[in-house]
N, C-alpha and C positions, 0 to 999 in steps of 0.2 A: 549441497551444501545446507539448505533451510531444515531439512529434514533429520540433519545428523549433528549438527552444531548450534550452539547458541549465538547465532550472528547477532543479535542484537547487542551485545557486549562489544561488537566491532563497528557497531555504525558511528560512534564519535570520531572514528580514526579514520574517516572519510574526509579527502582533502579536497575534491574537485566539486566545485557548483554543482549542486543537484535538483533535479525536478524530480518530484515525487506525484506520480498521478493516480488515484484511487478513485475506483466506484463504489459509491456508497452502499449500494444493494449487493455487493459481492457475497457470496455465501462460500467460497471457496478457504478452505481449512486443511493443510494438511495432517494427515493423522487425526482428524475428526472422528472416522468410524472407530478406532480403536480407543480412544480416549476416555478415562472414566466419565461420567455426567457432569461430575463438580468442575474438571477441565474443561469438557465441551462447552458448557456454557459461559466461558469466559473467551470464547473462538468466534470469529466472524464479526466483530463490531467494529468494522473498519472506519467508520467516521471517528472514533476515538482513538485507534489504533494508529491511523495516518497521522492525527495530530501528537501522538508522542513519538512515532517515528521521525517526523519532521524536527521535531523538538531535539531529538537525539542526534541528528546529522548536521553539522556546522553548515552555514550557508546554503539551506536548503528552500526551497519553493514548493508548497503543498497544493496541488492543484485536484479539487474534487468534483465528482461528476454524481450528484446526488441521485440522477434517475438511473444507473449505469451499472453494470456488473462487473464481473473479472476481465472480461476480454473487450473493452472498451474500441480498442484499434479495430477489431473485426466487427463488433455489432453496429457502430455508427463511426465511421471512418472519417466522415467530414469533421464533426465534433471533436474527435482524437486529434486529428492534423491542425485543426485551428487552435487549439490551445498548445498544441506543441510548438507551434511554430510562433505564437504571439506572446508565450509566457517568457518573462525576462528572468534570468536567474540573479 
């Protein structure tokens, strides 16, 4: 869905309490390889994008991991699980 639809416009519709966890060093960007350079330059700014996404979803708690990438749950499962369990929504 993320590759085919503009899901950002649907984020405010979410009703459940949400915890958004992001790795600030994530370099994942769907479509980056085929995007024009002016579009590609706007991708992968996760600290900025995480804040904007959290602001768009009602009742959201943003948890950032400044030294982690895309798959924190695999790269550092202890840190991920600790944050997941200790983060109140």
